[in-house]
VEXDREN-586948 format. One line per field, with one value per residue (C-alpha): residue number from 1; residue in one letter; x, y, z. Coordinates in nm, 3 decimals. Each point is the difference from the previous one (the first is absolute). Layout:
<pts>
num: (NUM,...)
residuo: (A,...)
x: (X,...)
y: (Y,...)
z: (Z,...)
</pts>
This chain:
<pts>
num: (1,2,3,4,5,6,7,8,9,10,11,12,13,14,15,16,17,18,19,20,21,22,23,24,25,26,27,28,29,30,31,32,33,34,35,36,37,38,39,40,41,42,43,44,45,46,47,48,49,50,51,52,53,54,55,56,57,58,59,60,61,62,63,64,65,66,67,68,69,70,71,72,73,74,75,76,77,78,79,80,81,82,83,84,85,86,87,88,89,90,91,92,93,94,95,96,97,98,99,100,101,102,103,104,105,106,107,108,109,110,111,112,113,114,115,116,117,118,119,120,121,122,123,124,125,126,127,128,129,130,131,132,133,134,135,136,137,138,139,140,141,142,143,144,145,146,147,148,149,150,151,152,153,154,155,156,157,158,159,160,161,162,163,164,165,166,167,168,169,170,171,172,173,174,175,176,177,178,179,180,181,182,183,184,185,186,187,188,189,190,191,192,193,194,195,196,197,198,199,200,201,202,203,204,205,206,207,208,209,210,211,212,213,214,215,216,217,218,219,220,221,222,223,224,225,226,227,228,229,230,231,232,233,234,235,236,237,238,239,240,241,242,243,244,245,246,247,248,249,250,251,252,253,254,255,256,257,258,259,260,261,262,263,264,265,266,267,268,269,270,271,272,273,274,275,276,277,278,279,280,281,282,283,284,285,286,287,288,289,290,291,292,293,294,295,296,297,298,299,300,301,302,303,304,305,306,307,308,309,310,311,312,313,314,315,316,317,318,319,320,321,322,323,324,325,326,327,328,329,330,331,332,333,334,335,336,337,338,339,340,341,342,343,344,345,346,347,348,349,350,351,352,353)
residuo: (X,X,X,X,X,X,X,X,X,X,X,X,X,X,X,X,X,X,X,X,X,X,X,X,X,X,X,X,X,X,X,X,X,X,X,X,X,X,X,X,X,X,X,X,X,X,X,X,X,X,X,X,X,X,X,X,X,X,X,X,X,X,X,X,X,X,X,X,X,X,X,X,X,X,X,X,X,X,X,X,X,X,X,X,X,X,X,X,X,X,X,X,X,X,X,X,X,X,X,X,X,X,X,X,X,X,X,X,X,X,X,X,X,X,X,X,X,X,X,X,X,X,X,X,X,X,X,X,X,X,X,X,X,X,X,X,X,X,X,X,X,X,X,X,X,X,X,X,X,X,X,X,X,X,X,X,X,X,X,X,X,X,X,X,X,X,X,X,X,X,X,X,X,X,X,X,X,X,X,X,X,X,X,X,X,X,X,X,X,X,X,X,X,X,X,X,X,X,X,X,X,X,X,X,X,X,X,X,X,X,X,X,X,X,X,X,X,X,X,X,X,X,X,X,X,X,X,X,X,X,X,X,X,X,X,X,X,X,X,X,X,X,X,X,X,X,X,X,X,X,X,X,X,X,X,X,X,X,X,X,X,X,X,X,X,X,X,X,X,X,X,X,X,X,X,X,X,X,X,X,X,X,X,X,X,X,X,X,X,X,X,X,X,X,X,X,X,X,X,X,X,X,X,X,X,X,X,X,X,X,X,X,X,X,X,X,X,X,X,X,X,X,X,X,X,X,X,X,X,X,X,X,X,X,X,X,X,X,X,X,X,X,X,X,X,X,X,X,X,X,X,X,X)
x: (-2.427,0.218,0.006,-0.036,0.368,0.096,-0.234,0.170,0.344,-0.107,-0.144,0.329,0.184,-0.221,0.060,0.379,0.023,-0.255,-0.145,0.311,0.030,0.359,0.025,-0.182,0.131,-0.061,0.102,0.103,-0.155,0.318,0.197,0.020,-0.336,-0.214,-0.239,-0.136,-0.301,0.214,-0.162,0.324,0.188,0.193,-0.061,0.280,-0.032,-0.034,0.229,0.008,-0.026,0.089,-0.275,-0.118,-0.353,0.047,0.307,-0.194,-0.280,0.240,0.214,-0.307,-0.107,0.348,0.023,-0.344,0.084,0.326,-0.185,0.021,-0.297,0.033,-0.204,0.077,-0.111,-0.066,0.043,-0.309,-0.241,0.045,0.329,-0.145,-0.156,0.329,0.017,-0.326,0.165,0.200,-0.306,-0.171,0.289,-0.039,-0.372,0.005,0.291,-0.211,-0.248,0.259,0.205,-0.303,0.032,0.366,0.123,-0.151,0.126,-0.070,0.079,-0.168,0.017,-0.084,-0.067,-0.170,-0.299,-0.239,-0.032,-0.043,0.355,0.038,0.228,-0.101,0.048,0.279,-0.102,-0.380,-0.100,-0.215,0.096,-0.300,-0.166,0.331,0.078,-0.327,0.089,0.303,-0.122,0.178,0.039,-0.196,-0.067,-0.083,-0.045,-0.068,-0.187,0.098,0.325,-0.140,-0.102,0.343,0.164,-0.223,-0.001,0.376,0.057,-0.237,0.183,0.334,-0.138,-0.169,0.181,-0.117,0.134,-0.194,-0.022,-0.038,-0.132,0.049,-0.233,0.257,-0.253,-0.081,0.353,0.010,-0.358,-0.021,-0.202,-0.331,-0.061,-0.049,0.201,0.347,0.271,0.013,0.286,0.081,-0.049,-0.318,0.194,0.103,0.284,0.143,-0.020,0.176,0.279,0.043,0.001,0.036,0.356,0.117,0.087,0.366,0.265,-0.158,0.317,-0.031,-0.380,-0.180,-0.376,-0.160,-0.256,-0.311,-0.107,-0.214,-0.258,-0.083,-0.340,-0.109,-0.274,-0.092,0.071,-0.329,-0.218,-0.180,-0.113,-0.327,0.137,-0.350,-0.333,-0.282,-0.314,-0.036,0.310,0.308,0.340,0.270,0.340,0.349,0.309,-0.014,-0.365,-0.127,0.028,-0.145,-0.295,-0.056,0.004,-0.244,-0.228,-0.010,-0.094,-0.278,-0.169,-0.161,-0.151,-0.151,0.253,0.135,0.323,0.186,0.374,0.179,0.379,0.114,0.359,0.084,-0.034,0.097,-0.141,-0.291,-0.286,-0.291,-0.206,0.021,-0.075,-0.303,-0.137,0.031,-0.155,-0.293,-0.053,0.015,-0.090,0.222,0.376,0.276,0.360,0.262,0.373,0.273,0.116,-0.100,-0.360,0.063,0.072,-0.033,-0.016,-0.335,-0.128,0.074,-0.198,-0.290,0.006,-0.019,-0.265,-0.208,0.031,-0.057,-0.206,-0.196,-0.342,0.116,0.069,-0.236,0.234,0.277,0.338,0.223,0.377,0.188,0.366,0.295,-0.019,0.147,0.290,0.376,0.090,-0.102,0.052,0.216,-0.238,-0.256,-0.300,0.140,0.082,-0.339,-0.175,0.195,-0.102,-0.306,-0.044,-0.231,-0.240,-0.021,-0.049,-0.281,-0.168,0.024,-0.152,-0.283,-0.074,-0.029,-0.218,-0.245,-0.034,-0.347,-0.016)
y: (-3.792,-0.195,-0.373,-0.130,-0.090,0.352,0.144,-0.213,0.115,0.364,-0.040,-0.151,0.296,0.239,-0.213,0.014,0.362,0.157,-0.243,-0.137,-0.345,-0.107,-0.351,-0.178,-0.352,-0.361,-0.259,0.177,0.324,0.201,0.071,-0.112,-0.180,0.225,-0.277,-0.292,0.216,0.321,0.159,0.142,0.116,0.322,0.044,0.130,-0.210,-0.348,-0.292,-0.372,-0.272,-0.369,-0.249,-0.008,0.113,-0.045,0.218,0.266,0.016,-0.019,0.278,0.217,-0.044,0.091,0.308,0.119,-0.046,0.189,0.308,-0.051,-0.029,-0.312,-0.135,-0.369,-0.220,-0.373,-0.076,-0.224,-0.058,-0.375,0.044,0.201,-0.299,-0.096,0.346,-0.023,-0.008,0.314,0.174,-0.075,0.167,0.312,0.003,-0.058,0.226,0.309,-0.202,-0.204,0.308,0.191,0.254,0.079,-0.142,-0.031,-0.144,0.252,-0.204,-0.079,-0.352,-0.021,-0.328,-0.102,-0.229,-0.216,-0.178,0.132,-0.008,-0.377,-0.019,-0.357,-0.157,0.223,0.344,0.012,-0.021,0.251,0.135,0.207,-0.251,-0.081,0.370,0.068,-0.268,0.200,0.266,0.332,0.043,0.224,-0.168,0.166,-0.121,0.247,-0.067,0.315,0.194,0.305,-0.208,-0.165,0.343,0.138,-0.314,-0.040,0.359,-0.059,-0.323,0.183,0.268,-0.245,-0.073,-0.363,-0.286,-0.009,-0.278,0.135,-0.291,0.054,-0.190,-0.110,-0.047,0.374,0.139,0.084,0.128,0.372,0.257,0.114,0.356,0.229,-0.225,0.131,0.011,0.359,0.182,-0.275,0.057,-0.150,-0.109,-0.360,0.007,0.317,-0.149,-0.317,0.207,0.183,-0.282,-0.340,-0.129,-0.089,-0.351,-0.094,0.203,0.217,0.111,0.363,0.023,0.224,0.048,0.339,0.008,0.211,0.262,-0.243,0.115,-0.187,-0.170,-0.222,-0.261,-0.075,-0.355,-0.162,0.188,-0.196,0.135,-0.066,-0.081,-0.038,0.108,-0.254,-0.115,-0.374,-0.183,0.113,-0.139,0.042,-0.045,0.146,-0.021,-0.191,-0.095,0.358,0.055,-0.347,0.076,0.331,-0.173,-0.263,0.270,0.182,-0.320,-0.070,0.334,-0.152,-0.269,0.254,-0.053,0.318,-0.082,0.209,-0.067,0.099,0.009,-0.056,0.119,-0.066,-0.343,0.123,0.220,-0.049,0.239,-0.158,0.316,-0.021,-0.373,0.055,0.279,-0.207,-0.316,0.199,0.148,-0.323,-0.269,-0.250,-0.042,-0.187,-0.007,-0.061,-0.060,-0.234,-0.155,-0.359,-0.041,-0.164,0.254,0.275,0.372,0.014,-0.260,0.243,0.272,-0.240,-0.104,0.360,0.092,-0.301,0.094,0.375,0.042,-0.325,0.163,0.222,-0.300,-0.131,-0.286,-0.198,0.175,-0.163,-0.050,-0.040,-0.074,-0.205,-0.378,-0.173,-0.155,-0.002,0.229,0.161,-0.198,0.132,-0.083,0.270,-0.219,-0.115,0.353,0.134,-0.288,0.072,0.361,0.218,0.120,0.260,-0.272,-0.165,0.337,0.078,-0.334,0.048,0.349,-0.124,-0.288,0.238,0.242,-0.278,-0.125,0.071,0.146)
z: (8.821,0.240,0.056,0.353,0.022,-0.116,0.264,0.265,-0.117,0.009,0.350,0.116,-0.153,0.194,0.308,-0.019,-0.114,0.237,0.252,0.166,-0.159,0.063,-0.144,-0.284,-0.024,-0.096,-0.255,-0.327,0.128,-0.053,-0.316,-0.270,-0.010,0.219,0.100,-0.200,-0.090,-0.034,0.304,0.140,-0.311,0.043,0.372,0.220,0.316,-0.151,0.073,-0.070,0.261,-0.005,-0.090,0.360,0.080,0.373,-0.020,-0.189,0.257,0.295,-0.144,-0.060,0.363,0.124,-0.220,0.110,0.367,-0.057,-0.124,-0.373,-0.235,-0.217,-0.288,-0.045,-0.287,-0.002,-0.369,-0.012,0.288,-0.047,0.189,0.287,0.173,0.164,0.164,0.196,0.343,-0.082,-0.140,0.331,0.184,-0.215,0.066,0.375,0.101,0.068,0.207,0.190,0.096,0.124,-0.280,0.064,-0.333,-0.344,-0.326,-0.279,-0.308,-0.329,-0.141,-0.369,-0.176,-0.327,0.047,-0.197,-0.329,-0.353,-0.140,-0.051,0.303,0.085,0.341,0.143,-0.128,0.021,0.365,0.182,0.341,0.102,0.233,0.167,0.038,0.180,0.257,0.120,0.245,0.013,-0.375,-0.231,-0.334,-0.332,-0.359,-0.283,-0.322,-0.195,-0.052,0.180,0.301,0.001,0.012,0.275,0.214,-0.018,0.110,0.292,0.085,0.003,0.232,0.238,0.330,-0.010,-0.211,-0.326,-0.260,-0.350,-0.206,-0.374,-0.236,-0.253,-0.280,0.018,0.018,-0.373,-0.017,-0.079,0.187,-0.143,-0.122,0.295,0.234,-0.078,0.264,0.132,-0.168,-0.250,-0.373,-0.143,-0.310,0.074,-0.254,0.151,0.349,-0.116,-0.155,0.330,0.255,-0.174,-0.028,-0.351,-0.106,0.004,0.181,0.271,0.174,-0.114,0.009,0.245,0.019,-0.061,0.277,-0.065,0.252,0.195,0.250,0.318,0.010,0.288,0.003,0.361,0.108,0.098,-0.248,-0.272,-0.336,-0.177,-0.345,-0.146,0.147,-0.011,0.176,-0.065,0.126,0.194,-0.101,0.265,-0.157,-0.049,-0.218,-0.327,0.044,-0.005,-0.378,-0.063,0.229,-0.178,-0.340,0.125,0.138,-0.333,-0.186,0.249,-0.066,-0.308,0.224,0.236,0.280,0.161,0.183,0.256,0.012,0.320,-0.028,0.358,-0.068,0.367,0.159,0.344,0.117,-0.239,-0.064,0.186,-0.041,-0.381,0.006,0.223,-0.217,-0.316,0.146,0.137,-0.346,-0.205,0.259,-0.184,0.031,-0.182,0.129,-0.270,0.037,-0.126,0.325,0.072,0.107,0.340,0.281,-0.257,0.086,-0.176,0.246,0.281,-0.175,-0.055,0.365,0.117,-0.257,0.110,0.367,-0.027,-0.318,-0.012,-0.021,-0.286,-0.224,-0.267,-0.098,0.170,-0.032,-0.260,-0.027,-0.327,0.067,-0.118,0.004,0.304,-0.187,0.073,-0.288,-0.328,-0.318,-0.283,-0.284,-0.078,0.069,0.334,0.116,-0.102,0.177,0.319,0.067,-0.077,-0.356,-0.146,-0.115,0.343,0.170,-0.244,0.069,0.377,-0.019,-0.222,0.237,0.295,-0.195,-0.086,0.358,0.131,0.356)
</pts>
């Protein structure tokens, strides 16, 4: 059973060994650290950059235009906001050159709360990302999805943002969701690919015989079938929504949880099918509630599926505050929790048409 960060590392290994990835770089991405979350330990094409997010994005664009295949990391998404103009360049190049040039790069960055990161290490980037045309945007909620989505991102000719929910990076895969080719013994896998503490100068990973597995970008997954309320969510909120749904069974509420996985393009067909089945919809994410990606989904659902609804669509999102507090109670009050998701689902279920 792999953790999400191990799945990401294994996907990057497949990328550099078979899929043409030439450069994996960012702050502390190279030796000896291998990334602040250990996502790049033992890889062959990693190198460290200065503490300069604009330089990282600009370099990735240049490498991609020069025919290389880079994977760049912004150490925390909180520091990606000062790169917006460059991200727009990466996204509009194919359009502005009439299809003559594209920018095939992957930008990885950890997002969201859940690790007591306080004001500078807890932001979300999903709503901002969806405002930059030309990018594909994915966020996994399981190790297997992280592996398959990252391989698809590497293969895609477009620029792709791979948003990593940092609170899930150490969560292990469930039985039956093992990474293809990796051992199902988590201790054995750790011995093979996790760097030891202390001196790593002589250490080399023992990569398993990994198999390629691609999850199409733009394809959602129904994480739980249900008939009473639809929850549209992604990333860290998926396991919380599933836990809330299981608790609500005793109260007679049957919840369908749709894991979007891709924010652009998103799976409108899956959303439509679920809303038509349940007639009630809740959008859940951590980004601040004003100009939230969930608001876009609610707007489109209201316009195109209005007569399918038995209750007003509902949004549960992060509070519109400048940052996330360090104290537990402040952080938990700032973004959705399992208890608040449960309450929102129950409220929708009780609404009379």
